[in-house]
C-alpha positions in Angstrom: 52.2 -5.4 -7.0 52.6 -1.6 -7.8 49.8 0.6 -8.6 50.5 0.8 -12.4 50.4 -3.1 -12.6 47.1 -3.2 -10.7 45.6 -0.5 -13.0 47.1 -2.3 -16.1 45.5 -5.5 -15.0 42.1 -4.1 -14.3 42.0 -2.2 -17.6 43.2 -5.3 -19.4 40.1 -7.2 -18.1 37.8 -4.6 -19.7 39.9 -4.5 -22.9 39.7 -8.3 -23.5 35.9 -8.3 -22.8 35.6 -5.5 -25.4 37.8 -7.7 -27.8 35.9 -10.8 -27.3 32.6 -8.9 -28.0 33.8 -7.1 -31.0 35.5 -10.2 -32.4 32.2 -12.4 -32.1 30.1 -9.4 -33.5 32.5 -8.9 -36.5 32.4 -12.7 -37.2 28.7 -12.8 -37.2 28.4 -9.7 -39.4 31.1 -11.1 -41.8 29.3 -14.5 -41.8 26.0 -13.0 -42.6 27.0 -10.6 -45.4 29.7 -12.8 -47.0 27.6 -15.9 -46.6 30.6 -17.8 -45.3 31.3 -19.9 -42.2 34.1 -18.9 -39.8 36.1 -22.0 -40.6 36.5 -23.2 -44.3 36.7 -26.8 -43.2 33.2 -28.3 -42.9 34.2 -31.3 -40.9 36.1 -29.3 -38.3 33.3 -29.5 -35.6 31.4 -27.0 -33.5 34.0 -26.4 -30.8 37.0 -25.3 -32.7 36.0 -21.8 -33.6 34.9 -20.9 -30.0 38.1 -22.4 -28.7 40.0 -20.3 -31.3 38.4 -17.1 -30.0 38.9 -18.1 -26.3 42.7 -18.7 -26.9 43.1 -15.5 -28.8 41.4 -13.7 -25.8 43.6 -15.4 -23.2 46.6 -14.5 -25.3 45.6 -11.0 -25.7 45.0 -10.5 -21.9 48.6 -12.0 -21.2 50.1 -9.7 -23.7 48.3 -6.7 -22.4 49.4 -7.4 -18.8 52.9 -8.0 -19.8 53.3 -5.2 -22.1 51.4 -3.0 -19.6 54.0 -3.4 -16.9 56.7 -1.6 -18.8 56.7 1.6 -20.8 57.5 1.8 -24.3 56.4 2.5 -27.8 52.5 2.5 -28.0 52.3 1.6 -31.7 55.1 -1.0 -31.6 53.4 -2.9 -28.7 50.0 -2.7 -30.3 51.4 -4.2 -33.5 53.2 -6.9 -31.7 50.1 -7.7 -29.6 47.8 -7.9 -32.7 50.2 -10.1 -34.6 50.7 -12.6 -31.7 47.0 -12.7 -31.0 46.5 -13.4 -34.7 48.9 -16.4 -34.6 47.3 -17.7 -31.4 44.1 -17.7 -33.0 45.2 -19.7 -36.0 47.6 -22.0 -34.3 45.2 -23.1 -31.8 42.6 -23.9 -34.5 45.1 -25.7 -36.7 46.2 -27.7 -33.7 42.8 -28.8 -32.5 41.8 -29.6 -36.2 44.9 -31.9 -36.8 44.5 -33.5 -33.4 40.9 -34.2 -34.1 41.6 -35.8 -37.4 44.7 -37.7 -36.2 46.9 -36.4 -39.1 49.4 -33.7 -38.1 49.9 -32.2 -41.6 46.4 -31.1 -41.8 47.4 -28.4 -39.4 49.4 -26.7 -42.2 46.4 -26.8 -44.6 44.1 -25.4 -42.1 46.4 -22.7 -41.1 46.9 -21.7 -44.8 43.3 -21.8 -45.6 42.3 -19.7 -42.7 45.2 -17.3 -42.4 43.9 -14.9 -45.2 40.2 -15.2 -44.3 38.2 -12.3 -43.1 37.7 -13.8 -39.7 41.4 -14.1 -38.8 42.2 -10.6 -40.4 39.2 -9.2 -38.4 40.6 -10.7 -35.2 44.0 -9.0 -35.9 42.6 -5.7 -36.7 40.3 -5.7 -33.6 43.3 -6.8 -31.5 45.2 -3.9 -32.7 42.5 -1.3 -32.1 41.9 -2.7 -28.5 45.6 -2.9 -27.7 46.1 0.6 -29.0 43.3 2.0 -26.8 44.7 0.1 -23.9 48.3 1.5 -24.3 47.0 5.0 -24.9 45.0 4.8 -21.7 48.1 3.6 -19.9 50.2 6.4 -21.3 47.6 9.0 -20.5 47.6 7.8 -16.9 51.3 7.9 -16.9 51.5 11.5 -18.1 49.4 12.7 -15.2 46.3 13.0 -17.1 44.2 10.9 -14.8 45.5 12.6 -11.6 42.2 13.9 -10.5 38.5 12.8 -11.3 36.8 14.9 -13.9 34.0 17.2 -12.7 30.9 18.7 -14.3 31.0 22.4 -15.1 29.0 23.3 -12.2 31.3 21.6 -9.8 34.2 23.8 -10.9 32.1 26.9 -10.4 31.5 25.7 -6.7 35.1 25.1 -6.1 36.0 28.7 -7.3 33.3 30.1 -5.0 34.7 28.3 -2.0 38.2 29.5 -2.7 37.2 33.2 -2.8 
């Protein structure tokens, strides 16, 4: 494993923790102010929504690591990552809901009812922002911006004094 892949994997861990924290916080705030539940189906059960967030987080990590291995367009990779994370969020919930009810066509209704909801949209927006930040950090490192550690202003003065 080369240094760039190790760096991308390490930063991806921090990115997905940030994503999960922001997604849960946004869901709580939306639920509080909109007076809505995360899922529109009242008979969905207590574990479907947390599982949806876990699957979206795992998908985001896999996408960040795989896109982080190669160089490319930062914006395109961020959009693709957000869209795929959004679909994993919805597909995992609709699959679990239809399996729990024993009726496969309920997955389409679940998907449609939650696709335009504020919680799924918030997951997509947060995934986009986190992925964009992740890819910008990688491109900054690739451009040589992280070649040396930052210093305080007094450390730079000491270096100049030593060189004289």
